[in-house]
N, C-alpha and C positions, 0 to 999 in steps of 0.2 A: 281625533284619532284615539282608538281604543287602546288603553294602556295594558301592556302584557302583564299577566299575573306573575307574582314571585315564584321562583322555582322552589322545590322542596328544600334545597340547601339554604336558600335565602330565608325561607320561613323558619328553618331550624336556627339559623343565625340570629333571627329576631328573638326567638324564644330563649336562646342562650343569653343574649344581651339583657333581656328583661329580668330573668331569674338571677343573673349576677347582681343587678341593681336591687332586687328584692332582698337578697341575702345581706347586702350592706345596710339597706334602710331598716330592715327588721332589727338589726343589732343596735341601730341608733334610736329606734322608736321607743324602747323601754326607758332609757335614761331621759329622753325628751318628755315622756308622759310624767315621770317623777318630777322633773324640773317644772313642768307646767302646774302640777298639783301644789308644789311648794310656793310658786309665784302667787297662786290664787289665795293661799293662806287662809285667813279668817273669813274671807268672802264666802267660802263654801265649807260645810262641815267636814270633819275628818273622815267619817265613814263613807261619805259620798266620794271624796277624793280618792280614798283607798279603793273603792269599787271601780272607779274610772281607771286607775293604774292597773288593777288586776285584769280588767277587760282588755286593755291595750297589750298587756304582757302576754295573755293567752293568744290573742290574735297574732302578735309578732312572732311568738314561738312557733305557732302553726305555719306562719308564712316562711320563717327561716328554715324549718324542717322540710317544708314542701320544696323550696328553692334548692336546698342542699340535695334532696333526693333526685330532683330533676337533673341537676348538674352532674351528679355522680353517675346516673344512668347514661347521660350523654357522653360522659368520659369513657364509658365502657363500649360505646358505639351504638346505643339504642337510637332508633330513628325518632321516637316520641311524636308520632303524627297527631295524637290527641292527648292533651294534658290539662284536665279541668281543675285540678287542685290549685294551680296558681291563681286563676281568676277568682276561685272560691275564697281562698285565703285573703286576696286583696279586698273582696267584698266584706269579709269579717273585719279586716283592719279599718275599712271606712266606717263601718257601724260602730266599732269600738271607740274611735275618735269622736264620732257624732254623739255617742252616749253622754259625753260631758255636757252637751247642751240640754239634754233631757234631765240629767242628774243634778246639774249645778244651778240652772236658772231658777227653778222654783225655790231654791233655798238661798239664792244669792242676796246678800245684803248691800252689795255695792255693784249695781248693774254696769256702771261706767267702767270699772276696772275689769269686770268679766268680759264686757264687749271688746275692749281694747286688746286684751290678751288673746281672747279666742279668735277674733277676726284676724289678728296678726298670724296666729297659728294656721288658720284656714288658708290664708293667702300663701303662706310658706309651703304647706303640704300640697296644695293644688299645683303650685309652680313646680315643686319637686316631681310630682306625678306626671306633669305635662312632659317633662324631659325624660324621667326614668322609665315611663311606660310608652314612650313615643313609638317604639317598634311594633307594639301590639295594642290596637284600639281597645280590645276586650279588657285588658288589664286596667286601662285608664278608667273606663266607664264603670267597671265593677267596684272600683275604689271611690270614685268621685260621686256617683249618683247617690249611693246610700248616705254618704257623709253629708253632702250639701242638701239633700232632700230633708233629712232629719233636722239639720241645723236651721234650715229655712222655716220648717214647721214649728220648731221650738221658739225661734225668734218671733214669728208671727203670733204665736199663742201667748207670748209674754205680756204681762200687764204694763210693761214700760213702753212708752210711746216711741222713743228713739230706737229701742231694740226691735220693736215691731216693724218700723220702717226699714231697718237693716235686713229683716227677714224677707221683705219684698225685694230687696236688692240682690239677694243670694242667687235667684234664677238668672238675673242679668249677668252676674259675675260668672255663673256656670257657662252661659252661652259664650262669653268672651274667652274663657279659658279653653272651652272646647274648640273654638275657632283657632286659637293659638296652638292647641294640641294637633289639630289637623295639619297646620302648616309645618310644624316640627316633624310630624309623622311622614308627610310628603317628602321632606328633605332627607329623612333617615332612610326611607324606602328607596329613594332615588340613589342615594349613596350606596346602599346595599346592592341595588341592581347594577350600578356602574362597577362596583367592586367585583360582582359576580362575573360581569363581562370581561373585566380585566383578568380575573383568575382563569377564566376559560381560555382567553387569548394566551395568557402565560403558560397554561397547561399545554395548549397546542404547540406553542413555541418550544417548551421543554421536550415534548414528545418528538417534535421534528428534530431538535438538536440531538436527542438521544438516538433517534433513528439514523441521523447522519453520522454520529459518532460510531454507532455499531457498524454502519456500512463502511466507514473509513477503516475499520479494523477487521473487516471480513473480506474474504475472497469471493467475488461475484459468482464464479463458476461452481465452486464446490461448497460454499458456505462455511469453509474452515477459516480459522484465524489467518491473517496475512502476515507479512514480515514485520511491520511495526508492532502489531499485537504480540507476535511471538517473541520478539526481542525484549519488549517490556516485561513480559512474564518471565523470560529466561534470566534477565538481569536480576529481577526480584528473587528468583529461585536460587541463583548463585549466591546472592548476599545472605539469604536465609540459611543455606547449607553451610556457608562459612561460619555463621554465628552458632548454629546448632550442631556442627560437625556431622552432617548427614551426607548421603551420597545421592547425586543426581546425574543424569546422563542426557545426551542428545543423540538422536538417531537421524541420520541424513540419508534420504532415499532419492534415487534418480531412476526413472523408467528407462530400461534398456532399449535402444534403437527406436525411441519414440518418434524421431524425425521421419523414419521410414513409414510409420503408421500415418503421420500427417501427409507426407508426400504421396503415398499410394492410395490411401482411403479418404483423404480430405480432412480439413481441420475440424469439421463438425463431428466426425467420428472420433478424431483425436480428443476433442473436448468430452465426448461421452466416455471415452476410456479413462480420462482423468477423474471424471465425476464418479465412475464406478470404482476406481481404485480408492478414492477418498472414502466412499461408502463402506467398502470392505475393511479398510484399516480402522475406521471409526468403530466398527463392530467389536474390535478387540482392545480398544483404548481403555486403560484403567481410569478410575475416578480422578486421581490427582494429576494425570498426564494431560498434555495439550498437543493436538495435531494441527499442523499449519501447512499451507501451501506457499512456498516462497515465490513461486513464479514458474511458468513453463511446466516442465514435468518433474519439478523438484519439490519434495515434501520433507518436512522436519517434524520430529516428535520430541517434546520435552518429557523425560522420564523422571518423575519426582518420587522421593521417598524410597529409593532403591535399597536393597539389602546387600548390594555388592555387584561387581561386574558381571557375574554369571547370570544374574536376573536380567540385566540389560541385554545380554546376548540371547537369552531365551525369548525376550519380547521381540527382538529383531528377527529371530527364526520364525515366530508366529506371523509376523508381517509378511515375510517371504512366502510362507505357506499359504496365506489367504490370497496372495497375488498369483500364486502358481495355478490356481484353478482356471480353466478356459474362460475367456470373455466372449459372450454372445451379444454382439452389438450390430444393429442395422443389417440384420440378416446374415452376418458373417460370424464365424467362430474362430478365434485365434488365441494364442498364448502370449502372456506378458510376463516379463521378469524384471527384476530391479537389482541395481547395485546399491548396497547399503553400507554406510559408514557409521561407526559408533564411537563415541568418546564420552568419558565421565570426568567429573571434577577431581577424581583421583589422579588425573594426569597433570595436576598443577595448573589448570586453567585459571587465570586471574579474574576473568570476567566472562560475561555471556558471549561477547564477540569472539573471544579466544576459543571458548568451548565449541561454538558453532564452526569456527575455522578448522578445529581439530577433526570434527566429525566430517566436514567437507573433504578434508585431505584423505581421511580413511575411505570415504566413498570414491574419491578419485582413484585411489590405489585398487579398490575393488573393480572399478571399470577397466583399469589398465590390466588387471590380472585375469581378464576374460569375461567379465560381467556375470550377473546372476550369482553373486556371492556376497558374503558379509565380511567386512574388515574392521578390526578394532584398532583405534589409535594407540601407538606405543612409543617407546623411547626412540627406536630407530626411525620411525616416521617423523617424530618431532625434530630429530637432528636433520633429517632430509629436508623438512620445511625450512628450518633455519638456514641450511646451506642454500636452498633455492631463493629465499628472501635476500640472502647476502649476494648471491649471483645476480639477482634481479636489480638490486641497488647498484651493483658494480656496472651492469650493462647500462643503466640510466646515466651513470656518471660518464661512461665511455661515449655515449651518444652526445652528451654535453661537451665533452673535451675533444670531440672529433676523432676518436680512436677507431670508429667504424669507417672503413674505406672500401672502395671498389677495386677489385682486381679483375682481369679480363682474360678469359680462356679463348684462344684463337679458334676461328672456324675456317676450314680450308676447303678449296675446291679439289675434289679427289683426282680429277684428270690432270691438273697442273701442279698441285701442292701449294698453290698461292693462298695467302691469308686474305679472305674476302670479307671477314666480319669477326665479331667477338661477342661472347656472352659475358655480361657484367655479373660478378659474383661478390657477395659481401664477405669481408674479412675483418677480423678484430685485431688491430695492432696493439696487443696487450703489452704493457710496459715490462711485465715480469715473465709472462708465459709465451711471449713471442706472437707470431701470426696464427690466429685461431680460425679454423674453417667454419663456414656458415652453418654447417650441419650441427655444430656444437652449441650455437647460441640463438639461431632463428626460432627453434621450438620454444625456448625460454622467452624470447621477445613476443611470440604469439600468446603465450599464457599470461604474460604480464601486461598485455595491451600496448606493447611498444613497437609492434611490427609496422604500423603506419609511419611512425617517426623514422624507423630504420629505412623503410622504402623511400621516404622523402629524401633522406640523406643520400642514399645510393643514386636515385634518379637525378638529383641535382648534380652530383659529382659526375655522372655519366654524360649529361648534356654539356657540362662545362668541358669535360675531357674531349668530347667529340668536336666541340667548337675549337679546342686547342689543336686537334689533329688537322682540322681544315686549315687553320692558320699555318701549320707546318707543311702544307702541300700534299697531304695524304689523299689518295684517290677518293673523290667525292662519292663513289659508289660503296665505299666501306661503311658498314652499318653495325652499330652496337645495339645489342638486345638486352632489355631489362626484364626481370621477372616481376609479375604482379602477384601479390600475396592473396590468399584466400580471404574473401570478404571485401577486399579493396576495390574490386572491379565494379560492384554494384553500389557500394556505400560511399566510396571516396571520389568517384568520377575521375579516374586518372587522366582521361583524354583532355579534360578542361585544364587540369593543373599542368599537364605536359605542354599544352598549347601555349599557356601563359609563360611557362619557364623557357620554352624554345624561343618565344618572341623576345623575352628579356635578354637572354644570353646571345641571341643571334645565331641559332643553330638551325640548319635545314631539317624539317621534320622527316624527310625521306631517309636521313642518315640515322634515324632512331627506330627501333622496333620493340615490341613488347611480347613477352612469352606468357601464356596463360595455361594453367593446368585445369583438368576437369574439376578439381576441388573448388577452384575459384568460380566455376561456371554453373555447376549443378544446382546450387541453392536457388538460382533464378535465371534460367537459360534465356528467357525473353529479355530481361533487363541487360544481361551480359551481351546479347546480340546487338542491342541498341548501342551499348557503350563501345563495342568493337567497331561497329559501323561508323560511329562518331570519330574514333581514332583514325580509321582508314581514310575518312573524308578529309582530314587535315594532312594526310600524307604519311602517317605512321603505319608501318607494316605490323601484322599480327601473326603470331605462330601459336599452334596448339602443342604444348609441351608434354613430354612423357606419353606420347600417343601409344595406345595399345594396352595400357595398364588398367584402364577403367572399363566399366561395364556399358558405358554409353558412348564410346568413342565414335563409332560409325554414325550414330544419330547426330552427334555434335558436328561431324563433317558436313552433314546435310543442312544443319540449322544455322551454322555460324559463318559469317563472311570473313574467313581467314585467308592468309596468303601462303602458309607453309605448315607442315607437320614435322615434328621431331620424334624419330623412332627411339623409344626408351632403350637405355643401355642394357636392360635385362635380356632383350632379344639379341642385341649385338654381341653380348659377351659369349654366348654359345653358338654364334652364327656358323662357325666353321666346323663345329662338332655335333650339332643337333639339327637333324633334317627338319624337324617341326619348326624350330626358330627360323631357319632359312626360308621355309615356306611362308611363314607369317611376314617376314621382312619383305620377301618378293611381292606378296599380296598387297602390303601397305604401299610399297613404291608404285605398283601398277595402279592401284586405286587413286592415289594422290595425283599421279600424272593424268589419269583420265578426268579428274576434277580440276585440272589446271593448277595444281598446287606444287610448290617446291617441297623437297624432302631433305631433311638433315638427319644424320645418324649420330647418336650420342655414345660416348664411352668407347671409342675405337682405341685399342691399345697395341695392336700388332699389325704388321703389313699385310698379313693374310686376310684379316678382317676387312681392311681397306680395299684390297683387291677384289674380294667377293662383292662388297657393296658397290664398287664401281661397275663390276660386271652386271649386277642386277639393275643398274640404272640410277643409283643414288648419286646425286650431284655433289652434295656438301656433307662434311662430317667434322666432328671435333672430338678430342680425346688426348690421352697422355702420349699417344704415338707421336704427336707433333709438339704439344706443350701443355703444361699445367697452367693454371691461372697466373697471369703476370701483372706486375704493377704497370701503370700507364707509361712510365718512362721506358721500360723494357719493350712493351708492345710497340711504342712509337719507333724505337730503334730498329726493331725487326721489320716494321712496315716501310721504313725509309730505305732499308737494304734490299728489298725485293723490287724488281722492275715494275713500273707503273703501266701494266698491260691489262687490257680489258679481259675479264673472265671469259672462258671459252663456252659459248652456248651449246647446248646439246639437248637431245631428246632420246628417249628410250624406245627401242624396237621391242614391244611387248611380246611379239610372237617368238623371238629367239632369246630374249633376255640380254642381247648384246647391246653395247653402248655405241651409238653412232654420232659422229661429229658432223654438225650441219652448219651452214653459213647463217649468220644472223640476218 
């Protein structure tokens, strides 16, 4: 198998190794020659010994200077593909040492002493060169051939018989040492080749690790820094600003109505919008700043080395300006705006997380204020956050202590006034503030991520309450309705959890219903339809709540397997005074009946409203006209006081709008 030649890097490594050895050996060569001259003593005349020392000194100085020049050039990064001075100086050194044989032997008075000393030296220098010049054959041969050739000639030409015989042994010695050098050279080259392979593998591994590290800190879509990279840089910037008493800021940006872009134009177009927004903002990023994408349509920018809060506001205004230009993507042109929050360390943020939280709070206020605006974090907002955090923790504790309870607003049959059902509404039995309405704390639960815990608490109480009503002999057709929060329908699978709870408690599924708003359905209508079908399959009824307030209500009636619709109270409130509202209510009732759905009117507060609804064919209603939400004990008492008579079935005559009583 043909051996692969050494690469350029390996050959350079060989040259480096040899020249480092030459530099050391040259320093040792001069004292070694002086020591040898002293050992020879009277065997060789003084002038001859001095000549020998001078020749060795000159050769070693040249060798040292050549090696030093080579190494210094290599240190500067020179490739040094050809460098003949090293082998040349090695040849001079070999000739210098061999000169002793030519200078000393003719004058030697004691051949035996000279032979012993000189042969010992030859063996030592040869062995040294075998190892020292192992990486480069040329260096070995240029030093050994001149020295051993001249020594052999000098020994053979000697008049001494033993010395002459030693001269014939020198070539044999050279062959042996050359063979040994070849083996050492093979080992050295193999080690260099193996080291080179390991270095290459390590380099590839380091490059792969570097690439993975960079990928781990980069957003795939935009190429910007991601959250971990941004937070690491932000924490370092906050610490540096604290030490150096400088100003930094964080800009928090959220694309307005980005979900509409995704839903209407598709996620591919949404991704292109994000990439284009990132490109535009990067065009105005200052040198010390860092732009990052935290996720979704949220971007953050670290503003380093600010000269005050006004400069931060100016940067935010430039960001808003570059985003204001129309976006032309996938053959469509549309405008994009952003809600921007701004916070600086002048607001006493203790760390990077706090500073980011302040900017996020300012961005949230910008979105609440109408979007497409810039808000700066201030003392008022800080106090608002602190209050919200306190309220959030209090709500957590309330859920743990069981202070969140279900109250029940009765649902009546308009024709008879009988209570035929109830809607479960959450109430907070606060130990100091009394009973708190759901509208005051449900939004807080949604922001804090507690809404699912709250729903679980209410649903569990409702199922247990309905089982208790059954045990008290209440009409089995009485149904309690539970509200399903936004996001719970598709993420939490309420039908499965309800089925398990009903089985454990021993409650009839037909006695429980769930009410769903458009908000809970629109994120994924298909998944919502499947979940509604699963609930109805186990006997749970489903109602579409707040009907008429959304832009897709009619589409949902066609897409969802529901049992009833609830007319929103905004139409009922002006029913007797606004002809348009009356027309809408009439149309909804007619449409629902044509689709075979029950109709319930919400927010009925006076008898006239109830009379008009009954005249239009609405069968059920709820509102303050009959009762506000009641605790389960009061509801049970009222149910036990009314006669246990079946509700009166009826249908509407849509031609006249009159209500007709029919036999079941």
